[in-house]
N, C-alpha and C positions, 0 to 999 in steps of 0.2 A: 504493499500501499504505500509504501513512503518512496517510491519513487517519484510521486507527483509533484514532492517536494524537490527535486533535484535541481531544478534550473531554477529556484526560487530562493529568494533571502528574507529572513526574518525581519520587519516593521517593529521594534518595540513600541513606538507611540500608537502606531494603528493597533497593535495587539492590548493594549492597556485600554484605549477605548472599545475595543470590540467587548471587552468584559475579563481579558486576562488578570491575573495576579502575581507578581514578581515576588519570590521567596529564595535568598540566597541563588540570584542567578536562574533560577527555574522559574517559567511562567507556565501557569497554570488555569487551567479554564474546564468548568463542568457545564453539562446540560442533558436534559432529559432525553431517550428516543423510544420510539416507537410507542408511541402513545404515553409515555411515563412508567413502561414496565421495565424499563433498562434507565441508568443512569453513567455517562461517559465523561472520563477525565481525559484532557491531552494535558500533556507536560512535553515543553518545548525548551532546550538548553542549546548553546551555541552551533551544536554540531548533530541535535538530533530531535527526532519528534517523536513519541510515545503515545500511547494512550490505552487506555484499560476502561472495561465494561463491569459494571456492577447492576447485580439484581437490585430494583427499587424495594420492595417489600423485606428482602431478609439483609440485604447489604453485603452479601456473598460476591465475591469475585465471579464474572463470567469468563474464563481462561478459553472455552471452545473457540472464542471469536481469532486467536491466532494459533488455531491448531491447523495447520492443512490439510490434514488426514479426516477431517470432521467437514462432512459434506452434504449434510443435510438442509430442507428448504428453510426450517427454522433459524439456523446457525447462519445461511446465507444473507437472510433477511435481515439478521442482526450487521451482518458485513456490511450489507449497503448503506444500512443507516447512518453505520459509521464512516462510511466513506464518503457519504452526501456530505457529512458535517467536517471532515476533513476537507473537501473542496472548497465548501462555506468559508472556513479558516484560512487557506490559500490564497482565495479569492480576496478577502478583507484583511488580512494580517502580514502578507508577504510583499514581496516586490519581485517584478522580474531582473533576475541577474545582469550584469551588464555583459557587455560582448565580448567575448572570448579573442575576436581579434580586432586588431587595432582598424584594420580597414573598413570593417563592418561598420565600427561605430562613425567614420566619417562619410561612409556611402551613404548610410541610413538619414543623418543628419542632412544631406542636401539634398535626399528623397521629402524627407519633411518639408523641408524650404522650398523645394519646386513644386511640388502636389498636393501638399498640405496635407498627406495621407499618415496614418498611426497605424502602426503594427497591429493586426489584431490576432487575440491568441483563442482560436475557434474551439481547440481541441481540450477538453480537459484531461484526456488519457495522454494526449502529445504535447507535452508544455513547452517542447523545445521547437516549436512548430508556430511560426505565425504569416500569416499573408497581408498584403498590400492589393488593397482593391479602390475600382472608382465609386465616387459618391453615387452617382447617378444608377447607372446598370448594375451594381453590385461584383462586378466580373473583376476576377484576379489578375492582376498583373506583374506578382511576383510573389514568390511563396520563401519565405529565410526558413532555413532549417540550420538546427546543430545535430550533425551526424558525424557517424565514423569513415574516418578516410578510406576504410573499405569499400564502401559505399559506391563509392568515386573510381577507385584505382584498387585494385585487387593486391592483397598483399601489404599494402602502406598501413600503417599505423599511428593510431592517434585520433582526437575528433578537429573536425573542422567547421565552419559557418561557411554554409553554401546557399546561392537562391537558384530558384525554379524560373525560367522566363520564357517569354514566349516569342517564336521568331519564325519567318517565313523564308530562312536559308540555313536550317538546320545543318546538313550535310556537309555546306560549306566550312561551318564554323567549328565543326567535331576536329578539324585538323588543326585546331588552335590550340596551343597548351594553357590549359585552364580552363578549358572550358570542355563538358562532357556529355556525354547521353543523362537525361532528365531523368533522376531518380523520381520513382514512383509516381511518375507522371507519362502520358503521350509522348514516346521518343521523338514521333513525327514534327512535333507543332514545338515542343520546349525542350530546353539546355540547362543544364548544370553549370553554378559559376562559383567558384571556389574564391573566399576572399584569404587568400594566402599570400597576396601580393604578386602574383604571377600577372595578372593583368594590372593594368595601371586602371585608379581612378575614375580617370574620362571613357576608356573605352568600355569599363563595368555601366557607367551610368549613359552611355549612348547604348548599351544593349537593354538597360532599364526603358529609356524612352522608346527604344522600338517595340518592347513590349507592350508598352503603355499605350502609344497607337493603337496597334494592333489589337487589344482587347477595348478599347474606349467606344467601341459603337454596340448601339442597342443590339 
């Protein structure tokens, strides 16, 4: 469950406003779940997020929620309720971590300045992926991803930020270093570009502009 916090950073001010209480650098929050049958306690430290579930009537710990071999429908409903609370806490009390590549930070600042669009993290279960889309037709013109290098270059280790962009000359572009077949999108119409400095900022911004133009029509 705690993979959902991987790309997020705890914000203490937001947490205090949400209802977390600090005690010896541990931030704690409790709430009822499943119509009050259980209550859940979430504890956050500098490098960890933990939660426990208790039976409201008896006060007994309900450890089954953490046991992977427990797969019944009831324990599943408890897990779902816990996950919903964790997503709410992530949204209210965490910030998306800064970019891992300096080039990403520069490019995204220019994109916001030119097009006025903010990155939108649409998928709770894919916190490392965000889209840029038109205000009018809501079409995506860029998909920013934090992925394993191995997804773009087989055998290459580490993590890289890359962007998927639409283009009308995909075949010609794939011969250029730093441009790859689109990861997880239609490879006929989209490319992946790594933000590792292989391509210049101006070259990437031109590709983004092309993608913006190709996706601007209704």
